[in-house]
C-alpha positions as CSV (number, residue, x, y, z in Angstrom):
1,X,-47.4,-18.9,79.4
2,X,-49.8,-18.1,76.5
3,X,-49.7,-14.2,76.7
4,X,-46.7,-11.9,76.3
5,X,-48.5,-8.6,77.1
6,X,-51.8,-7.1,78.1
7,X,-52.5,-6.5,74.4
8,X,-52.5,-10.2,73.8
9,X,-55.2,-10.6,76.4
10,X,-57.3,-7.7,75.1
11,X,-57.0,-9.1,71.6
12,X,-55.9,-7.8,68.2
13,X,-57.4,-5.2,65.9
14,X,-60.1,-7.1,64.2
15,X,-63.4,-7.4,62.4
16,X,-66.2,-9.2,64.4
17,X,-67.5,-9.7,67.9
18,X,-65.0,-12.3,69.3
19,X,-61.3,-12.5,69.4
20,X,-61.5,-16.3,69.8
21,X,-64.3,-17.0,67.3
22,X,-63.5,-14.3,64.7
23,X,-59.9,-13.1,64.8
24,X,-58.6,-16.6,65.8
25,X,-60.6,-18.2,63.0
26,X,-59.2,-15.7,60.5
27,X,-55.7,-16.5,61.5
28,X,-56.4,-20.3,61.2
29,X,-57.7,-19.7,57.7
30,X,-54.8,-17.4,56.7
31,X,-52.2,-19.9,58.0
32,X,-53.9,-22.6,55.8
33,X,-53.7,-20.2,52.8
34,X,-50.1,-19.4,53.4
35,X,-49.1,-23.0,53.7
36,X,-51.2,-24.0,50.7
37,X,-49.5,-21.3,48.6
38,X,-52.3,-20.5,46.1
39,X,-56.0,-19.7,45.9
40,X,-57.9,-23.0,46.4
41,X,-60.7,-24.2,44.2
42,X,-62.4,-26.2,46.9
43,X,-62.6,-25.5,50.7
44,X,-64.1,-27.8,53.3
45,X,-64.3,-26.4,56.8
46,X,-65.1,-28.7,59.7
47,X,-66.2,-26.9,62.9
48,X,-66.1,-28.6,66.3
49,X,-67.2,-27.8,69.8
50,X,-68.1,-24.1,70.4
51,X,-67.1,-23.2,66.9
52,X,-69.9,-25.5,65.6
53,X,-72.4,-24.1,68.0
54,X,-71.8,-20.4,67.5
55,X,-70.1,-19.9,64.1
56,X,-73.1,-18.2,62.5
57,X,-73.7,-15.7,65.2
58,X,-70.0,-15.0,65.8
59,X,-69.0,-14.8,62.2
60,X,-66.5,-17.7,62.4
61,X,-67.4,-18.9,59.0
62,X,-66.8,-15.5,57.3
63,X,-63.6,-15.0,59.3
64,X,-62.0,-18.4,58.4
65,X,-63.0,-17.9,54.7
66,X,-61.6,-14.4,54.9
67,X,-58.3,-15.8,56.2
68,X,-58.3,-18.3,53.3
69,X,-58.7,-15.4,51.0
70,X,-55.5,-14.0,52.6
71,X,-57.3,-11.2,54.6
72,X,-55.9,-10.0,57.9
73,X,-58.0,-9.9,61.1
74,X,-58.8,-6.2,60.6
75,X,-59.6,-6.4,56.9
76,X,-63.2,-5.0,56.3
77,X,-63.6,-7.4,53.4
78,X,-64.0,-10.3,55.9
79,X,-67.6,-9.3,56.2
80,X,-68.3,-10.3,52.6
81,X,-65.8,-13.2,52.3
82,X,-68.4,-15.9,51.5
83,X,-69.8,-13.8,48.7
84,X,-66.3,-13.0,47.4
85,X,-65.3,-16.7,47.5
86,X,-68.4,-17.6,45.4
87,X,-67.6,-14.8,42.9
88,X,-64.0,-16.1,42.6
89,X,-65.2,-19.6,41.9
90,X,-64.2,-21.1,45.3
91,X,-66.5,-23.8,46.4
92,X,-66.9,-23.6,50.2
93,X,-68.6,-26.3,52.3
94,X,-69.2,-26.0,56.0
95,X,-69.4,-29.2,58.1
96,X,-70.8,-29.3,61.7
97,X,-69.0,-32.1,63.4
98,X,-70.7,-33.9,66.3
99,X,-67.5,-35.3,67.9
100,X,-66.0,-33.6,71.0
101,X,-62.6,-32.1,70.4
102,X,-59.7,-31.7,72.8
103,X,-60.2,-27.9,72.6
104,X,-63.7,-26.3,72.1
105,X,-62.6,-23.8,69.5
106,X,-61.3,-26.3,66.9
107,X,-61.5,-26.1,63.1
108,X,-60.2,-28.5,60.4
109,X,-59.6,-27.0,57.0
110,X,-59.2,-28.9,53.7
111,X,-58.0,-26.9,50.7
112,X,-57.7,-28.3,47.2
113,X,-56.7,-27.1,43.7
114,X,-56.1,-29.8,41.1
115,X,-53.7,-32.3,42.7
116,X,-52.5,-29.8,45.3
117,X,-54.2,-30.6,48.7
118,X,-53.7,-29.5,52.3
119,X,-55.4,-30.5,55.5
120,X,-54.9,-28.4,58.6
121,X,-56.3,-28.4,62.1
122,X,-56.2,-25.3,64.2
123,X,-57.5,-24.2,67.6
124,X,-58.2,-20.6,68.8
125,X,-56.9,-20.3,72.3
126,X,-58.1,-16.8,73.1
127,X,-57.2,-13.2,72.5
128,X,-56.9,-13.9,68.8
129,X,-54.0,-16.3,69.4
130,X,-54.0,-19.7,67.6
131,X,-52.2,-22.9,67.4
132,X,-51.9,-25.2,64.4
133,X,-52.1,-28.7,65.8
134,X,-52.0,-30.9,62.7
135,X,-50.9,-30.6,59.1
136,X,-51.5,-33.3,56.5
137,X,-51.6,-35.9,59.3
138,X,-48.5,-34.7,61.1
139,X,-49.0,-33.5,64.7
140,X,-47.3,-30.2,65.4
141,X,-47.5,-27.0,67.5
142,X,-47.3,-23.9,65.4
143,X,-48.5,-20.6,66.8
144,X,-49.0,-18.7,63.5
145,X,-47.9,-15.5,65.4
146,X,-44.3,-15.6,64.1
147,X,-42.7,-16.1,60.7
148,X,-42.2,-19.8,60.1
149,X,-41.0,-22.3,57.6
150,X,-42.7,-25.7,57.1
151,X,-40.6,-28.3,55.3
152,X,-41.5,-31.8,54.2
153,X,-38.4,-33.9,53.9
154,X,-37.2,-37.5,53.7
155,X,-36.4,-38.9,57.1
156,X,-32.6,-39.2,56.4
157,X,-29.4,-38.2,58.1
158,X,-28.5,-34.7,57.2
159,X,-31.9,-33.4,56.3
160,X,-32.2,-31.1,59.4
161,X,-28.6,-29.9,59.0
162,X,-29.1,-29.0,55.3
163,X,-32.1,-26.7,56.2
164,X,-30.5,-25.1,59.2
165,X,-27.3,-24.4,57.2
166,X,-29.3,-22.4,54.7
167,X,-30.7,-20.3,57.6
168,X,-27.4,-19.9,59.2
169,X,-25.8,-18.6,56.0
170,X,-28.6,-16.1,55.7
171,X,-28.1,-15.0,59.3
172,X,-31.7,-16.0,60.3
173,X,-32.2,-16.8,63.9
174,X,-34.3,-19.8,64.9
175,X,-36.8,-19.2,67.7
176,X,-38.3,-22.7,67.9
177,X,-38.0,-25.9,66.0
178,X,-40.0,-29.1,65.9
179,X,-39.6,-32.3,63.9
180,X,-42.0,-35.2,63.5
181,X,-42.3,-38.3,61.3
182,X,-44.9,-40.9,60.7
183,X,-42.4,-43.8,60.6
184,X,-38.7,-44.3,60.6
185,X,-37.2,-43.6,57.1
186,X,-40.6,-42.3,55.8
187,X,-41.7,-38.7,55.1
188,X,-41.1,-36.2,57.9
189,X,-42.1,-32.7,58.8
190,X,-39.9,-29.9,60.1
191,X,-41.4,-26.7,61.5
192,X,-39.1,-23.8,62.2
193,X,-40.2,-20.5,63.7
194,X,-37.8,-17.6,63.0
195,X,-37.3,-14.0,63.9
196,X,-37.8,-12.5,60.4
197,X,-39.8,-13.1,57.2
198,X,-38.1,-15.5,54.8
199,X,-37.1,-14.0,51.4
200,X,-37.8,-15.7,48.1
201,X,-34.1,-16.3,47.6
202,X,-33.8,-18.2,50.9
203,X,-36.9,-20.2,50.0
204,X,-35.3,-21.3,46.7
205,X,-32.2,-22.4,48.6
206,X,-34.3,-24.4,51.1
207,X,-36.2,-26.0,48.2
208,X,-32.8,-27.2,46.8
209,X,-31.4,-28.4,50.1
210,X,-30.6,-32.1,50.5
211,X,-33.5,-34.4,51.3
212,X,-36.0,-31.5,51.3
213,X,-39.1,-32.2,49.2
214,X,-41.5,-29.3,49.8
215,X,-41.2,-25.9,51.5
216,X,-43.9,-23.4,52.6
217,X,-43.8,-20.3,54.7
218,X,-45.9,-18.2,57.0
219,X,-45.0,-14.5,57.1
220,X,-46.0,-12.1,59.8
């Protein structure tokens, strides 16, 4: 079931004409910014399906860039996000992709600053709700509607236990957890949705946990 209440169906407080094409796009952009961890210098946005066909009229471009600037769905600054990005020296390139996606409201976002790069694919499923379906080549299912931790780690015995032990010590409850890997013994990805925002102290402990190589968070 995708919706928990009538307010999810009506949609969030937002700027723009469409919960799917505007609020959802902003949340995809903001998830990318949270996981990237800093202001990007270069942004490539690839629109597919209905996003490609209607992004100019529905403000999907300004919404997703607003999210990348760390604006919430109701932030009035979304309207001028493209101008703000240019003023701040962020190079934004929009690509209209001809291929047919699995979901019509699909966007792929690439962020880059120096050697730091992130590639994220997200879909807007209606009512402002989104799912992140791919991160740096790893398939995943992340709603973006709950606090979450994303951990890159070595595919080794004890990696999952080292991360969950930190959360248990901090009395943080896990709502959902997903682990994927590209090959046995190679780099792996752990996604943990939790019931509360993760503090800086807990983040430092996770970064120092055995076999963990990189940690990012999404706060609500």
